[in-house]
Steps between C-alpha positions, in 0.01 A plus 500: 500500500427688177845407369422133560182522294682687226755216484220246495327677212827519307559130560157415363556726198829320432325164519237617255781624275660155499164345424443740210849428362430127524166537323665702222749218451247218497161415640650190663770705674233738625277226633796323657612818678147568615428155638839368620757743644821303419417550133548874559855437617568289192347769279720768655810285449418402142354832379717747687472780244120509533480442875789702643314828557208348697746281687709800609180681597413210728850503649472871573156443652639226726773737613240766580286247691793369706629849576157615609465214747851538648507691825 
């Protein structure tokens, strides 16, 4: 159960990292990512160099979450 929460915390940290990268790029990107989640996907695709590290952190967190729930 602790591993699940660790993955969840890492996932949230990755999301905050994407939001910070979007805000550094532009206030409109940041607000779009904050208010409407498909904008985050577009931001990751269009600004890969800024968003790749938080994106990979979220992927690793999803792996941890899925592995912790598998029996």
